[in-house]
Structure formats: structure tokens, C-alpha cells
Steps between C-alpha positions, in 0.01 A plus 500: 500500500714222678678252292347134508821369665484746790585375851167434683504616863253430791537743777400390852468749784222606738578868449332648195756797501789252488329295222447820293857607551650165395256491197597853401871413521477174306264616226750779435704226324356407154601136546304447834114468541314466839234237438357515843496591874423318808450643863608178691645162471179311430430719203844476387494111483167512295621773257839320433288204375258707284726775387823293449743798547867478418599635848321611834592795731405381840457699825535301830271644770137480357165425646314159425832333392848650523764472246708211654210253478395629150866452376515145638163415334582655167846342470345169596193505271584748206886594502558850383780753584418709811664816592427614853439872537487591856537792752797511719298399805446150359860441382575185713174341395562596142828298497310203636297521175819414301501165692140450374602551135498874432788603277596836648392766751502878447354811682178639404591765239474881518502718191896537495645421169734243648216304664292512178785364296579232766138366505474493116842329471397220763180438323663462163770275648289271730221444245743290299562259780372140461386469858420128497844418363664742737318347807601149396869605475497676833357188665805295409677554813796309672490441876711703733877460412713311734775689667840391596550428882804709498299789348181464715635697805508832277793707557721684238395503144859440368492826298202400296167673440187425304359799318149471328356730244136483415192684353166397381435134610782523751322485842343156452823353364703647776249376761536139360885514499515631865246239618738214383830653667587364844554701807869401469549693181806703617536733213307841515258563237412841354204572266414788286129459379334760281210614735297804565590727802333387812469129397842381615390424874200303381713284277747443781225394737364258230839356426571447873189277526654232268866467588720408804725788392465850658369738230539880575472828312857616446600788712786752456807383689377142541783237503406187308451185714483134418149368481359845420318624196516879436226646270596825319249780610309626201583866552882452525793374290695243687875429503712254681860589627806272532425480861147355436322827599186621329509851364166646400475807274248710329334398172721657226361736257392336178489148659227321311478195723483511882654382697796451278620139453804629298627708792469218740657239283790723386584575872483128580743436209739773626485388870486108474660436154533110471280456808197668333212260389272715285152375399289693257116398488182564341428854395440765231771728366874486522585589855748267666661398165799733535531402859517118411766601235705668772472185731618281222795734419598481864518125494173438687217261424215605277171321500162570315158357554380306207231622252241233576473589876510885432193699493670751274819375328665841454788606732629136524452444125719813421769368747521170326486649145786743581720225636512606861342190641703186608193278548127507447304337769136373541330658803458168676890441468615845621513423884723201441709703260545781746597250766772339278635829396507625855698195604234387746327201316 
């Protein structure tokens, strides 16, 4: 028998097989109960109102009404945490759902133990989010940051680099940061975001739609260039050399988080030292904390997204509590802070 305080989940997917699989996975946890199912977005809107779930799992491509429209309606009328559960074929559209108010995106699960654990962990974390308060914080945005005339022509980055580590809640926050940075941002940016294999290109395509910077999937041997944003591919660890070259490696045995924020940040600390600008953002777990410690020890800048604007105040919280963070910054203020630290604003 489920406890009275069990997390109440509404599953939305047009495939009965997928709904059954998600139900079986979630109800294997004694603290989770599936209170209903919907086969399309229209049904989902109605059932959110009548069932009052704590969280909704939402497919994107469905008949009658798709997930994007349903998410927009639910967030506007009856805000509730939404986790997009999608097939790889709909990855780019799935990330657009984050702009509509969904909190995270994961691949439709199979029966592997890792996927089962990941889905349950996401449900437990996201069900706690106060969506209305989170959206209010996310909407507090500054305009694009002014860039110095001398820096607007691009050129060399003066030995500086911006390294961003993020997990759950990271994509929408990163999107908003990049949207406010000008084309003249002459320091390369590298991002390690915990993400499922096969999802990186979809995230990159989505990020490119909102920024004047060029966002690419990091490639082995790429040399960092000003005005470019390099996203760590999910299936590889990423290191940066003193020459500003990207080195991709295999996922290390026993590595819990992937891709690894610690591996990337530690390499940046070693290669750039005082020129490293590290930013640890929303996310669960402790990945990135040791990497931020390395950047601080090397004399670099260490920043953390604040609690209020974080979907999950986890990685960044630990960085702050362990004394590795020089400054905690609200999401709306991060672009200006990066400009200042990079010597551009």
C-alpha cells in the first residue's frame, strides 16, 4: 500500500506500451503512485485539473494535441512540474518544450537499471519544484549586455575561458544566459551538461536558435575560437589543453555522472589557471564541485547560480557550502557577470 504522502504522477503518452512501461517503473518505488494516464495533450490538460498530480510525464508527438501546446496550456492555467519523456527522433522539439515551461527532458526509458533509476530520481526531484515561483524568477531577465567597442570585433580571448557545469534545470538556464550575450563575446565558452546519449545535437540546435554566438557539439581536436560555444557530447569526457584544444575521451569506468563536469573543469583549471571562469549551475549530485575547487586553487574565478533561480539547488549548493565559490549570482545577472569577468563589458 502506498503512503499518503506518495508523489502523484500523471503519465501522458499516446502509446499504451510506453505508458505501461513508465507506470511499472514508477510504481516499483513505494513513494510514487500513478494517479492517471492521458493519450494526448487535450486529455492531459483536463486530467491535470481533475487529478491534481504532483508531476506530469509528457510525450511530445501525439494526436489531437501535441505536448508543446499542452505544456504551454498547463503552465499558464494550472502550473505543475512537467518532465518531457521523448524518443530520440523528437529531441530538438523536446528542448523547445523547455522554453514552454517543462523542467527537464529525458529519453523514453527501457528496462535497463540505469534508466529506471534515472527516471525515478528525476520524478522525485522535480515533483518538489514550485513551478509558479520558478517561472516568476526565470522571467526576471535583463536585456542584452552592452559590449565594449574595443571588444566587439572579436579576436583573441586574452587567455580566458568560460566553463559551465550543469545538470537538471541547466538547459533552460543556459539558454537564457546565451541569449543575452552579444556576438562580440570574445571568450570561448565550454559547457558540460548532464544529458542522455543522442540528445546533445538536439540541445545544440535549440540553443543556436536563441543566441548570436555559434553553438556546436565539441569535436576531438577542435581549437577553441572566440564567439563560439562548445557543448560536451554526452558519450565522451572532455578535456581542454593549454593550447585551447579539445580532447575527447571515453567515459571512465565507474563514472556516475556523464558527461563529467569534474573532468572538464579540472582540465580548464590546469590549462587556463587564472584565466579560468568557472560557473556551476542547477543540478543534482556533486559533479563539478571538485572541478570548481581546482579552478579556485589555480587562481581562477568561481561562480555559482543562486538557489532561487535553480530548478535543483544541488551541485551549486555543495560548491558554496564547501567554500569553493567566490560569488553566488542570480540567473538574470549571470550574463553581465560573465562579461565583466571576461573583461568585455
